[in-house]
C-alpha positions, 0 to 999 in steps of 0.5 A: 589119783596121787599126781599134781598135775593131771591131764585133761584126760584123766580128769574125764576118765575119773569125773566119767567114772563117777557119774556113770556109777552114780546113774546106775545106782539111781538107775536114772539121771537123777541122783543126790550125791552124799559127797556134795549133799545135793541131788542132781539131775544130769539131763535138766537144762542143759541149753539155756533159752538162746540153744547154749550151753547152760552155765547156770543153775543149781543141780545141773550136771554143770554144777555137778562138775564145778563141785568136783573140780573145786572140792577134790583134793587131788585137783587141789594144785590143778588148774582148770582154764575156760577151754579145759572146762568147757570141754569137760563140760561138752564131753561129759554131757555126751558120755552120760548120754551115751552111757544112758541109752547103753543101759536102756534110759531115755536121752531125749534132752541129750539128743536136744542138746546135740541136736542144737549143738551140731554134736554128732557123737551121741547120734552117731552112737546111738545110731550104731547101737540101734543097727547092731541090734536091729539087723541081726539078720545080716550080722551086723556086729559093731564094726559094720555098724560104725562104718555104715554110720560112717559112709551112708547118705543121712537119707540113707540113715534115716531110712534103716532108723525109721523102718527094719529092712532087714528083710529088704537087704538079706533079698539083696543078698547083702552078706557079712563074708562080702564086707570082710572081703570088699567092704567098699563094694558091701557098702555100695551095694547096700546104698545101691539097694536103698537107692533103689527102695526109696526110688520106688516107695517116692513115686508111690508118695509123690502121687499121694502127696498131690492129692493131699495138697489140693485137699489141704487149700479147699479143706477148713480145718475143725477145731476139736476137744483139746484131749492132750494138754502139753505146756510149752515147755514140756513140748519144746523138751517132748522125748526123742526117742531114737535120734536125730539125723544130721545131713553133715555128719562127722564118723565117730569110734568110741569105745566102751573104756573111760581111757579109750573114750576119752580120746574119741570125746577129746579128738571132736572138741571144737576149739572155737563156737560156732557163730551164732550171729542172727543173718538178717542181711538188710531183710526187713519185715514189713512193719506190724509184722508180729503185732498182726500174727500174735494175740496177747494173753492168748492160751494154747494146748496140744490136742490129737490130730487126725484127718480133720483137724490137722491144719489147726493142730499144726499151726497150734503146734506151732505157735507154742513152739514158737512161744517158748523159743521166742517169747512171742504168743503167736496166734493159730487163725492169723499166721499164714501159710506162706509165713516163713519160719525165719520171720516167725523167729526173727532171722534166728536160725537156730530157733528155726533149727529147733523148731524144725526139729520138734515139730518131727519129735511131736509127731514121733519122727526122727530128724527134722522137716529138711530130712531129704526124705520128706520130699514136699519140704525144702532142703534148706531150712531157710525156706521152711513156711508155715504150710509145709509144717501144715502138710507134715502134720497131715502127712502124718496124721493120715498115714495109719502106719506112722508112729505118731497114729500108732500112739493115738491108737494105744492111748484111746485103748488105754 
């Protein structure tokens, strides 16, 4: 480290090595640095309340970065401008999340960060590793898994991640040899097989959902005993174990060595931040819109959802999330089925996206409500309404094979 003007990649590699060593020794993202005499938690407070990078607070990854660049002697003559600091911040978050997943840590907050920032790197890496591990019957290796992530649609990847289709794809004669003979034919054969699977599954679900929608209109939910209390902040930060699908994906390849991963990470850096201006477009809500849906001082907590209380449960969940992201105290009994989430969020599309992802997350699902695999929700997040949240929760709570029902059953047997 004797070079007086090290490159950004060299600085990143050195910081990455030190953070990985701390994570490995602590067996988690929280550790006390002897060098800086301070405790850090690398996964906490990655985003602020506006869904943007959090550049404030003690004990955060940003605080660690600032401590490093101001106290390391080999960086004494190296001036980092705002763009370089921003790059280090974002890509060290990615690197910590990827490494954490590789050594078996839960990376929920990193996934939440990736979703909010529309940064596909962590998500792509999680999918690549998962496909390599879960589809051994197809002899999927790292190269093949990366090719799948780069070339399959969000719907196809979501299906592979949610359900292990190894046996089904083996029956479709998907073989490793074909990949090396003609990988374009290999990927097309997988796409055709998934399309057939989705088509068959869609016809079954469509008939079931027709009855569900009729039932939703006629059935009045009952309030149940609140068996599981969760604060708004805890709920919004709830673990996102697998990955979050993005419809517009950016293919990424990374390697394990610091030099190679640094190269891949910095190729992904965006020079300009996304424009996050609210799109109000001269759309005015009715007078007293929020007042009609709010009860000051209302206290809400989440309870276990079932076939009887799913409507109240869905609206309660939505209100808790809305309180976290908007600071408004919405009342489940005052929400209207045709209320747009965009209106409830005061036209803030970032909040709508966070609501969509966190509802699925609470139901132990990956992705968002606009996932094309969910046939009764719109593809455009700005068209999501309260009724879509209710239908989704009903579908998950009534599905005996869903991860949510399994979680509730496991809790009851404990």
